[in-house]
C-alpha positions in Angstrom: 0.1 0.3 0.2 2.2 3.2 -1.5 1.2 6.2 -1.2 3.2 8.8 -2.3 2.5 11.9 -0.6 3.7 15.5 0.2 5.1 16.8 3.1 2.7 19.8 3.1 0.0 17.1 3.6 1.9 15.7 7.0 0.0 17.0 9.8 2.9 19.0 12.4 3.2 15.6 14.9 4.7 13.4 11.4 6.7 16.0 9.9 8.6 16.4 13.5 9.4 13.1 13.6 10.7 13.1 9.5 12.9 16.3 11.1 14.2 13.9 13.9 14.6 11.1 11.9 17.2 13.0 8.8 18.7 14.9 12.2 19.7 11.8 13.1 20.6 10.1 10.4 23.4 13.6 9.8 24.4 13.6 13.2 26.1 10.3 13.5 27.1 10.1 10.0 25.0 6.6 9.3 22.9 4.9 6.6 20.0 5.7 8.0 17.9 7.6 10.8 14.1 6.8 12.1 11.8 7.8 14.6 8.5 6.1 16.2 5.9 8.3 18.4 4.4 6.2 20.5 0.5 6.0 22.0 1.2 8.5 24.3 3.1 11.2 22.0 6.7 10.2 23.4 9.4 10.2 20.4 12.1 7.4 20.2 15.5 8.3 17.5 17.6 5.7 16.4 20.4 5.5 13.3 21.5 2.2 12.3 23.8 0.0 14.3 26.1 -1.5 12.1 28.6 -3.3 14.8 30.4 -6.5 14.1 28.3 -8.4 16.3 25.1 -6.5 15.7 23.0 -5.2 12.7 20.1 -3.4 13.1 18.1 -0.7 10.6 17.6 2.5 12.2 13.8 1.8 12.0 14.1 -1.5 14.1 16.5 0.3 16.9 13.4 2.8 17.4 10.6 0.0 18.1 13.2 -2.1 20.0 14.1 1.8 21.7 10.4 2.5 22.3 8.9 -1.0 23.7 12.3 -0.8 26.3 10.4 1.5 27.1 7.5 0.6 27.9 5.8 1.8 25.1 2.5 -0.2 24.0 1.7 0.9 20.7 3.0 3.2 17.7 1.5 5.9 16.0 3.6 6.6 13.4 7.2 6.4 12.2 9.8 7.5 10.1 12.7 6.4 8.0 15.6 9.0 6.2 17.1 6.3 3.5 18.4 6.4 0.8 16.0 3.3 -0.4 13.0 4.1 -2.2 10.9 1.9 0.0 11.0 0.3 3.9 12.5 -2.6 4.3 10.1 -5.2 5.1 11.8 -6.5 8.2 10.9 -2.6 9.3 7.5 -2.7 8.6 7.2 -5.9 10.4 9.0 -4.5 13.9 6.5 -1.6 12.8 3.2 -4.0 12.9 4.2 -5.7 15.6 4.0 -2.7 17.8 1.8 -0.9 16.1 -0.7 -2.4 13.9 -1.3 -3.1 10.9 -2.3 0.6 9.9 -0.2 2.7 11.3 2.0 4.8 9.1 5.5 4.7 8.1 7.1 7.4 6.2 10.0 7.2 3.8 12.2 10.3 3.2 15.2 11.2 1.3 17.8 11.8 2.7 17.4 15.9 1.8 14.8 15.1 4.1 12.3 14.9 0.7 8.6 12.4 1.5 9.0 9.5 -1.2 6.3 7.4 0.2 3.7 7.1 3.4 2.9 3.4 3.6 0.8 1.6 6.1 3.1 -1.3 8.5 0.4 -3.7 7.2 
């Protein structure tokens, strides 16, 4: 379920997580940055984890941080990457915590929103 959408179509809170994801990517010099918003409005921001013994995408890391902090659901997720679509494994992690209708926003490295998909 891909929907190309304009960043202007996003609400303020969704624009915020895209901006946070972009900032994490730039600040840490990693391949991806991600941010998720939980059911209480708290945000969790992460970058790609690329250790010899542990490989995690930014979005899966952000979901893990939310779970570890006690989140019980997600309202939305965003990832900033050079990829054209969110990885299936990333969408699965969002779906596990947020459900199949949770929106996942993918933006390019310049912050331009490329697609909006559901975790579903």
